[in-house]
A tleap script that builds the chain and sets N, CA, C and O, in Angstrom:
source leaprc.protein.ff14SB
mol = sequence {
  NMET ILE ASN ASN LYS LYS LEU ILE HIE PHE
  THR LEU VAL ASP VAL ILE GLU ARG LYS ILE
  HIE PHE THR ASN THR ASN THR ILE PHE ASN
  LYS THR ASP PHE LYS ASP ASN ASP GLU GLY
  GLU LEU LEU ALA TYR HIE GLN MET LEU VAL
  ASP VAL LYS GLU MET ASN GLU ASN GLU PHE
  VAL ASN LYS TYR LEU ASN ILE VAL LYS LYS
  ILE THR VAL GLN PHE GLU ASN GLU GLU ILE
  LYS ASP GLU LYS GLU ILE GLU LYS VAL SER
  GLY TYR ASN ASN ALA ILE VAL SER ILE LEU
  LYS CYS ILE ASN PRO LEU TYR GLU TYR GLU
  VAL GLU CASP
}
set mol.1.N position { -68.543 101.973 -7.986 }
set mol.1.CA position { -68.560 100.784 -7.147 }
set mol.1.C position { -69.905 100.067 -7.236 }
set mol.1.O position { -69.962 98.847 -7.391 }
set mol.2.N position { -70.971 100.829 -7.138 }
set mol.2.CA position { -72.294 100.202 -7.219 }
set mol.2.C position { -72.679 100.050 -8.665 }
set mol.2.O position { -72.750 101.026 -9.411 }
set mol.3.N position { -72.925 98.831 -9.054 }
set mol.3.CA position { -73.484 98.626 -10.384 }
set mol.3.C position { -74.925 98.178 -10.178 }
set mol.3.O position { -75.292 97.739 -9.088 }
set mol.4.N position { -75.707 98.282 -11.178 }
set mol.4.CA position { -77.117 98.072 -11.011 }
set mol.4.C position { -77.522 96.655 -11.430 }
set mol.4.O position { -78.477 96.482 -12.186 }
set mol.5.N position { -76.815 95.666 -10.952 }
set mol.5.CA position { -77.175 94.290 -11.283 }
set mol.5.C position { -78.395 93.840 -10.525 }
set mol.5.O position { -78.709 94.396 -9.472 }
set mol.6.N position { -79.066 92.883 -11.018 }
set mol.6.CA position { -80.219 92.337 -10.324 }
set mol.6.C position { -79.726 91.695 -9.012 }
set mol.6.O position { -78.676 91.052 -8.979 }
set mol.7.N position { -80.481 91.878 -7.974 }
set mol.7.CA position { -80.060 91.373 -6.669 }
set mol.7.C position { -79.922 89.870 -6.615 }
set mol.7.O position { -79.207 89.358 -5.754 }
set mol.8.N position { -80.567 89.155 -7.486 }
set mol.8.CA position { -80.398 87.722 -7.519 }
set mol.8.C position { -78.942 87.347 -7.879 }
set mol.8.O position { -78.482 86.243 -7.586 }
set mol.9.N position { -78.252 88.271 -8.506 }
set mol.9.CA position { -76.838 88.058 -8.882 }
set mol.9.C position { -75.865 88.663 -7.922 }
set mol.9.O position { -74.654 88.601 -8.134 }
set mol.10.N position { -76.379 89.251 -6.860 }
set mol.10.CA position { -75.529 89.898 -5.827 }
set mol.10.C position { -75.025 88.807 -4.920 }
set mol.10.O position { -75.820 88.050 -4.363 }
set mol.11.N position { -73.701 88.705 -4.754 }
set mol.11.CA position { -73.107 87.585 -4.020 }
set mol.11.C position { -72.297 88.053 -2.817 }
set mol.11.O position { -72.134 89.246 -2.566 }
set mol.12.N position { -71.803 87.070 -2.095 }
set mol.12.CA position { -70.905 87.370 -0.969 }
set mol.12.C position { -69.626 88.068 -1.452 }
set mol.12.O position { -69.049 88.884 -0.734 }
set mol.13.N position { -69.201 87.747 -2.642 }
set mol.13.CA position { -68.036 88.423 -3.235 }
set mol.13.C position { -68.325 89.913 -3.334 }
set mol.13.O position { -67.466 90.732 -3.009 }
set mol.14.N position { -69.516 90.271 -3.777 }
set mol.14.CA position { -69.883 91.697 -3.848 }
set mol.14.C position { -69.845 92.367 -2.484 }
set mol.14.O position { -69.356 93.488 -2.351 }
set mol.15.N position { -70.359 91.683 -1.474 }
set mol.15.CA position { -70.378 92.230 -0.131 }
set mol.15.C position { -68.939 92.454 0.352 }
set mol.15.O position { -68.626 93.526 0.870 }
set mol.16.N position { -68.086 91.480 0.192 }
set mol.16.CA position { -66.708 91.622 0.636 }
set mol.16.C position { -65.988 92.730 -0.129 }
set mol.16.O position { -65.267 93.534 0.461 }
set mol.17.N position { -66.184 92.765 -1.423 }
set mol.17.CA position { -65.527 93.820 -2.235 }
set mol.17.C position { -65.995 95.202 -1.801 }
set mol.17.O position { -65.197 96.139 -1.780 }
set mol.18.N position { -67.271 95.347 -1.454 }
set mol.18.CA position { -67.774 96.657 -1.007 }
set mol.18.C position { -67.208 96.992 0.381 }
set mol.18.O position { -66.925 98.156 0.662 }
set mol.19.N position { -67.046 96.006 1.231 }
set mol.19.CA position { -66.458 96.275 2.532 }
set mol.19.C position { -64.983 96.695 2.377 }
set mol.19.O position { -64.516 97.571 3.105 }
set mol.20.N position { -64.281 96.105 1.477 }
set mol.20.CA position { -62.885 96.510 1.179 }
set mol.20.C position { -62.881 97.956 0.697 }
set mol.20.O position { -62.095 98.782 1.162 }
set mol.21.N position { -63.775 98.242 -0.242 }
set mol.21.CA position { -63.836 99.587 -0.803 }
set mol.21.C position { -64.154 100.607 0.281 }
set mol.21.O position { -63.525 101.664 0.347 }
set mol.22.N position { -65.136 100.291 1.140 }
set mol.22.CA position { -65.506 101.228 2.218 }
set mol.22.C position { -64.325 101.444 3.135 }
set mol.22.O position { -64.006 102.583 3.476 }
set mol.23.N position { -63.660 100.353 3.547 }
set mol.23.CA position { -62.559 100.460 4.474 }
set mol.23.C position { -61.434 101.321 3.904 }
set mol.23.O position { -60.810 102.095 4.629 }
set mol.24.N position { -61.179 101.184 2.603 }
set mol.24.CA position { -60.147 101.954 1.947 }
set mol.24.C position { -60.514 103.411 1.709 }
set mol.24.O position { -59.632 104.270 1.678 }
set mol.25.N position { -61.776 103.701 1.543 }
set mol.25.CA position { -62.150 105.055 1.079 }
set mol.25.C position { -62.999 105.863 2.060 }
set mol.25.O position { -63.257 107.039 1.802 }
set mol.26.N position { -63.440 105.284 3.165 }
set mol.26.CA position { -64.357 106.016 4.040 }
set mol.26.C position { -63.684 107.263 4.630 }
set mol.26.O position { -62.488 107.280 4.921 }
set mol.27.N position { -64.476 108.261 4.784 }
set mol.27.CA position { -64.032 109.514 5.432 }
set mol.27.C position { -64.833 109.796 6.694 }
set mol.27.O position { -64.773 110.898 7.239 }
set mol.28.N position { -65.565 108.827 7.148 }
set mol.28.CA position { -66.369 109.015 8.341 }
set mol.28.C position { -65.482 109.001 9.590 }
set mol.28.O position { -65.687 109.773 10.527 }
set mol.29.N position { -64.502 108.110 9.578 }
set mol.29.CA position { -63.624 107.973 10.742 }
set mol.29.C position { -62.242 108.497 10.386 }
set mol.29.O position { -61.840 108.470 9.223 }
set mol.30.N position { -61.529 108.964 11.375 }
set mol.30.CA position { -60.152 109.400 11.189 }
set mol.30.C position { -59.289 108.182 10.890 }
set mol.30.O position { -59.156 107.279 11.716 }
set mol.31.N position { -58.713 108.174 9.711 }
set mol.31.CA position { -57.912 107.012 9.248 }
set mol.31.C position { -56.747 106.732 10.170 }
set mol.31.O position { -56.360 105.574 10.324 }
set mol.32.N position { -56.175 107.753 10.788 }
set mol.32.CA position { -55.043 107.538 11.680 }
set mol.32.C position { -55.497 106.793 12.916 }
set mol.32.O position { -54.781 105.908 13.386 }
set mol.33.N position { -56.651 107.111 13.459 }
set mol.33.CA position { -57.144 106.475 14.666 }
set mol.33.C position { -57.476 105.006 14.428 }
set mol.33.O position { -57.413 104.201 15.357 }
set mol.34.N position { -57.827 104.648 13.196 }
set mol.34.CA position { -58.289 103.287 12.912 }
set mol.34.C position { -57.306 102.544 12.016 }
set mol.34.O position { -57.675 101.530 11.423 }
set mol.35.N position { -56.095 103.004 11.903 }
set mol.35.CA position { -55.132 102.393 11.002 }
set mol.35.C position { -54.926 100.915 11.293 }
set mol.35.O position { -54.993 100.100 10.373 }
set mol.36.N position { -54.678 100.544 12.547 }
set mol.36.CA position { -54.431 99.148 12.888 }
set mol.36.C position { -55.679 98.301 12.706 }
set mol.36.O position { -55.617 97.190 12.180 }
set mol.37.N position { -56.813 98.835 13.148 }
set mol.37.CA position { -58.089 98.135 12.966 }
set mol.37.C position { -58.360 97.872 11.471 }
set mol.37.O position { -58.703 96.756 11.079 }
set mol.38.N position { -58.203 98.905 10.663 }
set mol.38.CA position { -58.404 98.782 9.235 }
set mol.38.C position { -57.475 97.761 8.601 }
set mol.38.O position { -57.872 97.004 7.716 }
set mol.39.N position { -56.238 97.753 9.065 }
set mol.39.CA position { -55.257 96.767 8.553 }
set mol.39.C position { -55.740 95.369 8.803 }
set mol.39.O position { -55.647 94.513 7.923 }
set mol.40.N position { -56.260 95.116 9.999 }
set mol.40.CA position { -56.796 93.787 10.311 }
set mol.40.C position { -58.005 93.444 9.521 }
set mol.40.O position { -58.147 92.312 9.058 }
set mol.41.N position { -58.914 94.422 9.346 }
set mol.41.CA position { -60.100 94.185 8.527 }
set mol.41.C position { -59.734 93.842 7.090 }
set mol.41.O position { -60.234 92.873 6.519 }
set mol.42.N position { -58.863 94.644 6.525 }
set mol.42.CA position { -58.468 94.416 5.120 }
set mol.42.C position { -57.812 93.063 4.933 }
set mol.42.O position { -58.057 92.385 3.935 }
set mol.43.N position { -56.992 92.669 5.870 }
set mol.43.CA position { -56.332 91.351 5.813 }
set mol.43.C position { -57.406 90.236 5.786 }
set mol.43.O position { -57.338 89.312 4.975 }
set mol.44.N position { -58.376 90.347 6.677 }
set mol.44.CA position { -59.441 89.335 6.712 }
set mol.44.C position { -60.273 89.363 5.437 }
set mol.44.O position { -60.554 88.310 4.863 }
set mol.45.N position { -60.666 90.535 4.989 }
set mol.45.CA position { -61.491 90.636 3.783 }
set mol.45.C position { -60.778 90.046 2.567 }
set mol.45.O position { -61.390 89.334 1.772 }
set mol.46.N position { -59.484 90.341 2.423 }
set mol.46.CA position { -58.777 89.798 1.275 }
set mol.46.C position { -58.629 88.279 1.349 }
set mol.46.O position { -58.729 87.600 0.327 }
set mol.47.N position { -58.395 87.743 2.537 }
set mol.47.CA position { -58.322 86.289 2.702 }
set mol.47.C position { -59.662 85.639 2.391 }
set mol.47.O position { -59.729 84.617 1.708 }
set mol.48.N position { -60.728 86.250 2.903 }
set mol.48.CA position { -62.077 85.706 2.672 }
set mol.48.C position { -62.497 85.821 1.215 }
set mol.48.O position { -63.212 84.957 0.709 }
set mol.49.N position { -62.066 86.867 0.539 }
set mol.49.CA position { -62.375 87.019 -0.876 }
set mol.49.C position { -61.793 85.869 -1.681 }
set mol.49.O position { -62.451 85.390 -2.604 }
set mol.50.N position { -60.616 85.417 -1.378 }
set mol.50.CA position { -60.012 84.292 -2.046 }
set mol.50.C position { -60.799 83.031 -1.701 }
set mol.50.O position { -61.192 82.279 -2.593 }
set mol.51.N position { -61.024 82.803 -0.438 }
set mol.51.CA position { -61.697 81.574 0.022 }
set mol.51.C position { -63.136 81.447 -0.427 }
set mol.51.O position { -63.597 80.344 -0.723 }
set mol.52.N position { -63.853 82.556 -0.484 }
set mol.52.CA position { -65.256 82.478 -0.863 }
set mol.52.C position { -65.407 82.026 -2.320 }
set mol.52.O position { -66.446 81.491 -2.706 }
set mol.53.N position { -64.375 82.244 -3.112 }
set mol.53.CA position { -64.395 81.829 -4.537 }
set mol.53.C position { -64.020 80.377 -4.713 }
set mol.53.O position { -64.300 79.781 -5.753 }
set mol.54.N position { -63.374 79.787 -3.680 }
set mol.54.CA position { -62.835 78.420 -3.838 }
set mol.54.C position { -63.510 77.397 -2.926 }
set mol.54.O position { -63.500 76.206 -3.236 }
set mol.55.N position { -64.084 77.826 -1.832 }
set mol.55.CA position { -64.626 76.893 -0.824 }
set mol.55.C position { -66.135 76.792 -0.943 }
set mol.55.O position { -66.812 77.686 -1.448 }
set mol.56.N position { -66.637 75.649 -0.450 }
set mol.56.CA position { -68.105 75.593 -0.299 }
set mol.56.C position { -68.475 76.221 1.015 }
set mol.56.O position { -67.596 76.560 1.808 }
set mol.57.N position { -69.747 76.383 1.263 }
set mol.57.CA position { -70.207 77.102 2.485 }
set mol.57.C position { -69.686 76.480 3.754 }
set mol.57.O position { -69.200 77.200 4.627 }
set mol.58.N position { -69.766 75.159 3.897 }
set mol.58.CA position { -69.336 74.524 5.138 }
set mol.58.C position { -67.862 74.708 5.376 }
set mol.58.O position { -67.448 74.978 6.503 }
set mol.59.N position { -67.053 74.568 4.332 }
set mol.59.CA position { -65.623 74.771 4.496 }
set mol.59.C position { -65.330 76.188 4.953 }
set mol.59.O position { -64.566 76.402 5.893 }
set mol.60.N position { -65.935 77.138 4.291 }
set mol.60.CA position { -65.718 78.536 4.600 }
set mol.60.C position { -66.132 78.854 6.053 }
set mol.60.O position { -65.359 79.437 6.813 }
set mol.61.N position { -67.337 78.469 6.413 }
set mol.61.CA position { -67.866 78.738 7.764 }
set mol.61.C position { -66.995 78.071 8.802 }
set mol.61.O position { -66.619 78.713 9.784 }
set mol.62.N position { -66.658 76.806 8.622 }
set mol.62.CA position { -65.835 76.112 9.595 }
set mol.62.C position { -64.455 76.744 9.768 }
set mol.62.O position { -63.966 76.889 10.889 }
set mol.63.N position { -63.829 77.121 8.645 }
set mol.63.CA position { -62.528 77.760 8.748 }
set mol.63.C position { -62.601 79.032 9.563 }
set mol.63.O position { -61.797 79.236 10.472 }
set mol.64.N position { -63.562 79.896 9.246 }
set mol.64.CA position { -63.611 81.195 9.875 }
set mol.64.C position { -64.212 81.178 11.279 }
set mol.64.O position { -63.866 82.023 12.104 }
set mol.65.N position { -65.104 80.233 11.563 }
set mol.65.CA position { -65.583 80.097 12.947 }
set mol.65.C position { -64.415 79.632 13.833 }
set mol.65.O position { -64.284 80.073 14.975 }
set mol.66.N position { -63.575 78.743 13.300 }
set mol.66.CA position { -62.416 78.283 14.079 }
set mol.66.C position { -61.434 79.411 14.343 }
set mol.66.O position { -60.859 79.491 15.428 }
set mol.67.N position { -61.238 80.282 13.365 }
set mol.67.CA position { -60.343 81.436 13.530 }
set mol.67.C position { -60.898 82.340 14.640 }
set mol.67.O position { -60.166 82.761 15.535 }
set mol.68.N position { -62.197 82.629 14.566 }
set mol.68.CA position { -62.806 83.506 15.562 }
set mol.68.C position { -62.723 82.907 16.936 }
set mol.68.O position { -62.452 83.618 17.904 }
set mol.69.N position { -62.951 81.603 17.050 }
set mol.69.CA position { -62.829 80.901 18.346 }
set mol.69.C position { -61.426 81.025 18.896 }
set mol.69.O position { -61.255 81.263 20.091 }
set mol.70.N position { -60.419 80.870 18.057 }
set mol.70.CA position { -59.023 80.988 18.507 }
set mol.70.C position { -58.713 82.427 18.989 }
set mol.70.O position { -58.041 82.633 19.999 }
set mol.71.N position { -59.232 83.409 18.223 }
set mol.71.CA position { -59.035 84.792 18.646 }
set mol.71.C position { -59.732 85.076 19.968 }
set mol.71.O position { -59.186 85.777 20.820 }
set mol.72.N position { -60.910 84.548 20.140 }
set mol.72.CA position { -61.651 84.714 21.399 }
set mol.72.C position { -60.848 84.180 22.563 }
set mol.72.O position { -60.779 84.827 23.608 }
set mol.73.N position { -60.239 83.019 22.413 }
set mol.73.CA position { -59.416 82.426 23.459 }
set mol.73.C position { -58.207 83.308 23.736 }
set mol.73.O position { -57.851 83.533 24.893 }
set mol.74.N position { -57.578 83.804 22.685 }
set mol.74.CA position { -56.406 84.689 22.866 }
set mol.74.C position { -56.793 85.943 23.677 }
set mol.74.O position { -56.046 86.376 24.555 }
set mol.75.N position { -57.942 86.505 23.378 }
set mol.75.CA position { -58.369 87.694 24.148 }
set mol.75.C position { -58.736 87.340 25.586 }
set mol.75.O position { -58.389 88.067 26.517 }
set mol.76.N position { -59.441 86.216 25.764 }
set mol.76.CA position { -59.823 85.796 27.113 }
set mol.76.C position { -58.582 85.520 27.979 }
set mol.76.O position { -58.569 85.823 29.172 }
set mol.77.N position { -57.551 84.947 27.365 }
set mol.77.CA position { -56.346 84.623 28.122 }
set mol.77.C position { -55.312 85.783 28.136 }
set mol.77.O position { -54.200 85.639 28.642 }
set mol.78.N position { -55.716 86.905 27.576 }
set mol.78.CA position { -54.889 88.108 27.500 }
set mol.78.C position { -53.513 87.792 26.888 }
set mol.78.O position { -52.489 88.288 27.358 }
set mol.79.N position { -53.506 86.967 25.841 }
set mol.79.CA position { -52.266 86.573 25.188 }
set mol.79.C position { -51.675 87.694 24.312 }
set mol.79.O position { -50.471 87.726 24.055 }
set mol.80.N position { -52.534 88.598 23.869 }
set mol.80.CA position { -52.075 89.726 23.030 }
set mol.80.C position { -51.952 90.934 23.938 }
set mol.80.O position { -52.931 91.371 24.543 }
set mol.81.N position { -50.754 91.467 24.029 }
set mol.81.CA position { -50.474 92.576 24.956 }
set mol.81.C position { -50.349 93.918 24.244 }
set mol.81.O position { -50.773 94.945 24.773 }
set mol.82.N position { -49.775 93.912 23.054 }
set mol.82.CA position { -49.499 95.134 22.306 }
set mol.82.C position { -50.806 95.787 21.822 }
set mol.82.O position { -51.625 95.141 21.168 }
set mol.83.N position { -50.986 97.054 22.147 }
set mol.83.CA position { -52.243 97.758 21.817 }
set mol.83.C position { -52.518 97.780 20.315 }
set mol.83.O position { -53.658 97.605 19.885 }
set mol.84.N position { -51.468 97.996 19.520 }
set mol.84.CA position { -51.666 98.002 18.071 }
set mol.84.C position { -52.094 96.642 17.557 }
set mol.84.O position { -52.949 96.533 16.679 }
set mol.85.N position { -51.490 95.612 18.113 }
set mol.85.CA position { -51.832 94.243 17.717 }
set mol.85.C position { -53.265 93.927 18.153 }
set mol.85.O position { -54.003 93.268 17.420 }
set mol.86.N position { -53.664 94.390 19.342 }
set mol.86.CA position { -55.042 94.174 19.806 }
set mol.86.C position { -56.009 94.826 18.807 }
set mol.86.O position { -57.014 94.215 18.443 }
set mol.87.N position { -55.726 96.029 18.370 }
set mol.87.CA position { -56.592 96.717 17.396 }
set mol.87.C position { -56.651 95.980 16.058 }
set mol.87.O position { -57.714 95.860 15.450 }
set mol.88.N position { -55.490 95.485 15.608 }
set mol.88.CA position { -55.436 94.787 14.327 }
set mol.88.C position { -56.220 93.475 14.416 }
set mol.88.O position { -57.010 93.164 13.524 }
set mol.89.N position { -56.008 92.712 15.478 }
set mol.89.CA position { -56.710 91.437 15.633 }
set mol.89.C position { -58.215 91.671 15.832 }
set mol.89.O position { -59.032 90.884 15.354 }
set mol.90.N position { -58.576 92.735 16.526 }
set mol.90.CA position { -59.988 93.068 16.667 }
set mol.90.C position { -60.628 93.385 15.322 }
set mol.90.O position { -61.739 92.932 15.043 }
set mol.91.N position { -59.945 94.151 14.491 }
set mol.91.CA position { -60.454 94.445 13.163 }
set mol.91.C position { -60.577 93.192 12.325 }
set mol.91.O position { -61.556 93.012 11.600 }
set mol.92.N position { -59.595 92.337 12.424 }
set mol.92.CA position { -59.602 91.050 11.701 }
set mol.92.C position { -60.812 90.215 12.140 }
set mol.92.O position { -61.566 89.707 11.310 }
set mol.93.N position { -60.978 90.087 13.448 }
set mol.93.CA position { -62.081 89.316 14.024 }
set mol.93.C position { -63.430 89.902 13.579 }
set mol.93.O position { -64.300 89.173 13.104 }
set mol.94.N position { -63.595 91.217 13.736 }
set mol.94.CA position { -64.848 91.885 13.410 }
set mol.94.C position { -65.223 91.736 11.953 }
set mol.94.O position { -66.396 91.567 11.617 }
set mol.95.N position { -64.211 91.799 11.078 }
set mol.95.CA position { -64.480 91.629 9.658 }
set mol.95.C position { -65.011 90.246 9.333 }
set mol.95.O position { -65.939 90.082 8.541 }
set mol.96.N position { -64.385 89.234 9.980 }
set mol.96.CA position { -64.829 87.849 9.774 }
set mol.96.C position { -66.253 87.695 10.253 }
set mol.96.O position { -67.084 87.130 9.543 }
set mol.97.N position { -66.556 88.187 11.444 }
set mol.97.CA position { -67.907 88.075 11.993 }
set mol.97.C position { -68.933 88.815 11.109 }
set mol.97.O position { -70.061 88.349 10.946 }
set mol.98.N position { -68.546 89.941 10.554 }
set mol.98.CA position { -69.475 90.701 9.718 }
set mol.98.C position { -69.852 89.892 8.456 }
set mol.98.O position { -70.991 89.971 7.996 }
set mol.99.N position { -68.930 89.139 7.910 }
set mol.99.CA position { -69.224 88.310 6.739 }
set mol.99.C position { -69.939 87.031 7.118 }
set mol.99.O position { -70.833 86.595 6.393 }
set mol.100.N position { -69.574 86.413 8.234 }
set mol.100.CA position { -70.278 85.225 8.696 }
set mol.100.C position { -71.772 85.513 8.969 }
set mol.100.O position { -72.642 84.686 8.696 }
set mol.101.N position { -72.032 86.709 9.515 }
set mol.101.CA position { -73.401 87.131 9.798 }
set mol.101.C position { -74.225 87.239 8.518 }
set mol.101.O position { -75.440 87.045 8.551 }
set mol.102.N position { -73.598 87.539 7.418 }
set mol.102.CA position { -74.337 87.569 6.120 }
set mol.102.C position { -74.779 86.157 5.716 }
set mol.102.O position { -75.806 85.998 5.058 }
set mol.103.N position { -74.030 85.161 6.096 }
set mol.103.CA position { -74.365 83.789 5.783 }
set mol.103.C position { -75.448 83.308 6.715 }
set mol.103.O position { -76.425 82.703 6.274 }
set mol.104.N position { -75.287 83.569 8.014 }
set mol.104.CA position { -76.278 83.192 9.026 }
set mol.104.C position { -76.084 84.073 10.230 }
set mol.104.O position { -75.005 84.050 10.822 }
set mol.105.N position { -77.081 84.857 10.628 }
set mol.105.CA position { -76.939 85.772 11.750 }
set mol.105.C position { -76.537 85.059 13.055 }
set mol.105.O position { -75.982 85.689 13.955 }
set mol.106.N position { -76.808 83.777 13.158 }
set mol.106.CA position { -76.440 83.032 14.350 }
set mol.106.C position { -74.929 83.018 14.562 }
set mol.106.O position { -74.462 82.885 15.693 }
set mol.107.N position { -74.166 83.154 13.483 }
set mol.107.CA position { -72.704 83.101 13.613 }
set mol.107.C position { -72.121 84.226 14.407 }
set mol.107.O position { -70.956 84.159 14.801 }
set mol.108.N position { -72.891 85.270 14.661 }
set mol.108.CA position { -72.438 86.350 15.530 }
set mol.108.C position { -72.286 85.817 16.965 }
set mol.108.O position { -71.466 86.319 17.734 }
set mol.109.N position { -73.064 84.824 17.308 }
set mol.109.CA position { -73.116 84.309 18.674 }
set mol.109.C position { -72.539 82.902 18.776 }
set mol.109.O position { -72.294 82.422 19.882 }
set mol.110.N position { -72.322 82.245 17.672 }
set mol.110.CA position { -71.893 80.846 17.629 }
set mol.110.C position { -70.595 80.597 18.392 }
set mol.110.O position { -70.424 79.515 18.954 }
set mol.111.N position { -69.691 81.549 18.432 }
set mol.111.CA position { -68.390 81.322 19.045 }
set mol.111.C position { -68.478 81.274 20.575 }
set mol.111.O position { -67.499 80.933 21.239 }
set mol.112.N position { -69.619 81.606 21.124 }
set mol.112.CA position { -69.737 81.630 22.590 }
set mol.112.C position { -70.050 80.265 23.149 }
set mol.112.O position { -70.158 80.107 24.365 }
set mol.113.N position { -70.201 79.256 22.276 }
set mol.113.CA position { -70.542 77.902 22.765 }
set mol.113.C position { -69.446 77.324 23.626 }
set mol.113.O position { -69.571 76.201 24.114 }
savepdb mol mol.pdb
quit
């Protein structure tokens, strides 16, 4: 998984691919306990992997900040009731935030506006 490329060539694609690899292969957490969370994370990472190759920074950031804002509203309004769906959406949300933070750490807090 780790290749020894110069860091100047290390991209957001590499970060996302490594997060996918970690989510699929980690043995730190019990996979059964985090099944729904991991499913949400992987869904987000795969979507972002496609978008990061096609979009410019502003398009990417705007798309995913809007998604996180919508998820925040859903949680605040308690629109999601099913525990498995809550875990999946949480994983999806957290994956997006983890990548947005790589672009600008402010994006961890941006959705609270």
